[in-house]
N, C-alpha and C positions, 0 to 999 in steps of 0.2 A: 639217817633221815633226818634224823629230834638236830643233828648238829646245823647243819642248811639250811633248816629255822633257826636257829640261832645268829649263824650268821647275817643272815635276811638280813630276818629281825634288824639287828648289833647295827649293821647295812645300810637300812635304810634309815636308822634312828639317826646312825650317825649325817646322814646325808638331809636331815632335816632337820638335826641341826644351825649342821655350817649351810646354809641354806637362811635359814630366822637368823644367822650371824648376821649374813654379809646384808639384809638389810635392814638391820638393827642399826642404831644409830652407833656410837661412838659414848664407852661409858663408862664410869671410872674406871673399869678391871683395865681399858688400853694403857692406865695410867700417863697422858696430854693432854693438852690445851688444846678444845679447836669447841665447833657451834656445837648445843643441845635441838638447837631444831625451834626452840620455842622464844620467848619474852622478845626481840625483837630482832632474832638472828634467824627469827621464823616470816621475816619478811624484807623486802628491796627497796630502798635506798638510792635516790640520784636528784642532781639538780633540781632547787624548787623547793624542795622536802623543806619543812619545819616542823622537826619534835625533838620530843628528848632522846630519844633513841639516836638521832643525828648527834647533838650530845657525846651520847657514851663513843658514837664513832671518832669527833672528835677529841676525845678527852685518849680512847685512845691509841689514836695517830702522835699526840702529843707524848705520850712516853713514849710511842719506837724511834721515835725522832729523835728525843732527848739518849734508849740509850740506842743508835746507832749511828747516829748524827749523822752525815755526809752520804755514808754508803750508799743513803732511800734516796735522798733527793730532795726527804717532806721539810716544811722551817715552823712553825713553831704554828696553831692555829687560834683562835678568840674564840672560845663552845659561848659562842651562839642561841642551838640548836639550829641549825638555821644551812641548808645542804646550800651555800656558796657557790662562787668559781673558785674562790681558796680552800675551798674543803674537797671539790671537785677533782681540780688540782693535784692537793692532797693524796687522795683515793686514786686518781692514773700514777700518779710515781708512786704510792705504794705496790698497786698489781703490776706495771714494771719489772720495779725492785724482785717481786715472789713470783716472778715467772708465771704471771696471767693474766690474761683479756684484757690491754686501756682501754677499760669502757668510759668508767666514773660510776661506773654502780655499783653497791656497795647490794649483792645477792648471792646465794651460800655458799660460793669459795670464794669470796672478797667476804662477810666475812669468819670462814673459818679462818681463814686467815692470818686478820686479824687478834681472833682467837688466844689462833696459837704462839704471835710473840704479845700479847696484851700480857696471857694468862698464865708467865711463866711464872715460876715460885719464884725467883730470882727478882722479882719485877709486885710482889709483895710484901720484900723483908726491907723495917724501919729505915733502912738508912742510905736507898737505895734513893731516895730523891720525892718532893712533890707530885712531879709528873710519873713516873715510872706505877708509884703506890694508887695514883689518879688510874693512871692507868689500866691494869689492873681493877679496880673497883669495880669503875666502866663494862671490862670485860665483865666482873662477877653481875652486878643489876646492868649487863644485855640478854641475857643466858646462857655464855661461855659455859665449858667446862674449863673448869681454874685449877692450879695448881696453891696445896697451901702444907707452909711447911708442917711437919711430922716429925715426931721421936723417935722415928724405925726407919731404915733404911728400906723403900730407898732414901728417907729422910725428905719428904713429901708424902703426897697425898693428890686426888683428883676430886674436885665437887663443884655442884652447878645450885646455881637458886633450883635449880623447878625438878 
């Protein structure tokens, strides 16, 4: 009887832990970039908006463009914090390239993809170019989990501003 109670208690604890983990945001233990759901990443942005967070989106798109060029079809944006027609077009192209609904709105799924690309450790190296460095910093400032170089395997660690 005691073994059954212990097994039942362990099973209930495992289910509770699994339930909590599936509802929790992605953390540093997952060791990849993505959204924290805080800061800019807690909000949705679309055409007509004006905010510092839109500037972060523009920097991230510029860095992704510098890294992947013609693969996603984006072009260089002027970072003006204004979500205008050019920003919307680049967001739509990025969404299409990452197999998201191409609606031009930067919501949770688009933020997660932007963070995943711009928050890569290889964007943080000093010798990769200004656009990639600016994209990595923008991802960090926007509230993404980003990868930072580390001296121990896997040679990067996941950090966030929040």
